[in-house]
N, C-alpha and C positions, 0 to 999 in steps of 0.2 A: 197569669190571664194577659193576652195579649192586647195593649190598647194603641189604637191607632188614631191620630190628631190631623184633623182638617181645618186649617185657617183658611177664613173665607176673607177676601178683600176687603168687602161692603157687606152690609147686612141684605142689600136686594139679593148680591151671589147668593147668598145662604139661604135665603128666603126661596128665591128659584127650585134648589133642589129637594125642600122640603118634601114636597108631594111623593119624592122616591122614598123619602126614609117614614113616611107615614107621619109626620109632625104638621102639626096644624098653627100657623101664626095668623090669628087673625088680625084685623086693622088694630086692636087694642092693644096687643102683644108688641106688634110692629112698632106702633108709636111710643110707647115704653121703651122697648129696645132702644131706639135712635134717642130719647132722652138719657136714658141712662151710658149710652155708648158701647153698650156690649150686648150681646146675646150668645145662648151656646144652650146644646142639647146633646144627649148622650144616647145612644143605640146599640142594641147587642148585635155580632154578627151572626149573621144567618146559622152558621154552625154550632153556636153557643159556646166559643174557644175562646172568645176575645170581645171586643168592643170598638167603637168608634165615635170622638166626640167631634162634634162640628162646632167651631167659635167665631166670632168675629168682635175686634176691639177697636175702639178708637185709639188713636194715638195718645191721647190725654188721659188714659186709664192707667193708674199707678199699678208698678209691677205686683204689688201684694195683693192687691184686688185681681189682677188675673189670674193669681196662684189660688186665690180661695175659690173662682170661678171654677176653674178647671179640677180643684180639687174635690170640687161639689159633685161635678158631674163623673168623676172617677169613683165616688160613693156610690152613684147610682148603678155603676157598674160590677160593683164589688158585692160579694153575698148574694142571697136571695131577695129579690125585691118587695117591699112590704103591700099588701094590699092596699092598706090603706094611704092616701095618696099624701096627705098631712104628715103622716109619722114616715112615710118615706122621704119627704122632703126634709123633715127635721133629722133625719139619719143622713142624707147627703150634707147637710149643713155642720153637721159635726165633725165631717171630713174638711170640709173648709175651714172651720174654724180650729183643726188641728195645724192644717197647713199654715196659717197664719200664725199661730204659736210657734210653730218651727221656724219660719221665715224671720221672726223676730229674734229668735234667740240665736239663729244662724248669724244675724248680722250686726249684734248686738257687741258694742266696743267696749 
C-alpha cells in the first residue's frame, strides 16, 4: 500500500482542508488538538490502493510521540476498517504501541 504524508505547518491550515476530505473538526476537537500540540487523520485514496495521512505537530512534541501518532494513522489504513469505532481505535492504537516499542528497542544503548 502506498501512503502519502501531508505535513501541515499549522493546525489552522490543516483544518482548512478538512471539508475536502470529509473530516470534521468541531470546536472541541480543535481546542483539544491545540492543547495537545498535535492533530492527525488518515483517509483512503479514491482508488482504494493507498492512503493519505494529514498531520500537524508543534515543535515541542517529542519524536517518539510523533512516531506513535503516525503509526496509529497507518493502522487505520491497513487491513479492513472495523465497523465498531471503539474497536477500530484500539486496533490503530496497537500500531502506535508497536511503533513505540520498536523505537525504544532501536534506540536502546
